[in-house]
C-alpha angles and dihedrals in degrees: 000000000000126000108274100223095182091054100038099047098049096107102073087299092134085090090070108099123235094254092056092049089050091051092050092048091051093048093048090051089052094048092048089061092061112097095220096053110102102168141355128208136177116230139157128053095344094054092043092051092241099110126119126199106287095030115141117258112233119205124188110211120193107210127197095207117109096263123166096196146025117262135182133218123197119221127184118197120174092336092311115122118216128185114206110203110197118199130177116263092234089063090069096034101054118333105062098186109206093235090075096044095104094046091053093042094056098033121128107205116236102166126011113143096173095032095241091139093043093055092045091050091049091050094050093043089058096049103027096103100026109124092240092056093044088051090055093051095043090047088059090051090053092052091047092050091049092050092050093047089050090051090050092052091047092050089049090053089052090050094246094133094170093058089042092058092042092055091047091056093045089051089054091052090055096049094044090063087073090066090053092048089051090060096039090244116158113219139194139184092267097042101041099111095045093047091049092050092050092048097045093049092048090052094047091247101120089137091065091050091050091048090049091054092048097048093046093046093238092121089070096050121114132167095269092052091046091053090050091050090050091054091049090048092056091053093046095046094045091052091049092049090051091052093048092049091050090054099038094127092058091044090060089068094058123108110282095247093052092044093051090049091050091049089051101046102030097063127106089229091060091050092049091050092048093050090049090052091048091052089050092052091048091051087053088052096246103129095156090052090049092051093046089051092051096046096048093046089048092054091053091050095044094050092056091041091052090050088058091048090053091052092049094047095044095241135123117263116231122189089203097072102032096147093047089052091055092045096049099041115124095207107032114101110253089235090070094061097035095049092040089063090055095044092048092042092236101125094111098036105141134172090268093045093050092046093051093047092050093048094049093044090052091051092051093046090051092047094051091043089058092047097044099092091046092048092050091049088055096052109149115251 
């Protein structure tokens, strides 16, 4: 089955240049030859019509192997970055976990000989914005926000004020997704701030958006600061990659999900692609979006990196005190911790700063929790 260009590129996809189309066609042909590949779909910015030249290409790959989790591989072909998201076949046959709802909803089908992906997409399209399904997804965001706030409070109790503030801001990210769900706004890592602004304004909750920007530090971001953070990110990420490569044999013994995440994030190709996306956002005059994109990607990388450090050093990894782990590591280059503070904007995180962030985050989480049912009931038709 060849890539149906006329069908796939019908959502503003004419902006994709011929070289990128050729690369996707070649990769799909290669993937089709693998026995475990059941279906392939295109999702993300290219399927939503939001991509710019240089945007990553996201492929959803349904895999028949007995996987217990989703994992992502990064490919770089002729300066085009492609993220291959592998999900278990049973997820599209019968389980339909809510975390892949958006991917299925926006997927353009490239290869689907037995129509497994087509039927899954049709199912999710029917229920995507039904109140019951929105309640399931937003319920998960509530749980996530509560867990992160709890981690923040625990980090505060252990006097790791940097991790305390970080967890407070991550908890806010989780709860703010509820506002986007309430307006049927699809979001992504590189459109989070803009999607949140649009949703909050539409709901008459501008105050929550402004408070979010203040607590996270994004209200103080300008282009110059974003460029400085990008430079610090390159130094931090490069040092982490070097450490992972030096300990690659130990990394092979990690749990498959952690190992796949390390292999995804701790590659120079991932760093190059991220820097290119940051530059694109800065050219579009979205410095706060660029910084949010960098900080959240950095947290994902650092958590898996810290897991590896714990294994090497024979200690237990704890999400609660991530920054303390990086600071106290015997083997991690000092640049990782020092630059992480700059990238995550935690250099000045004090007891008072952490306390204030946690208190304000808790207030916002409680407010949105109280409004959730009402917001779902007002879902636009």
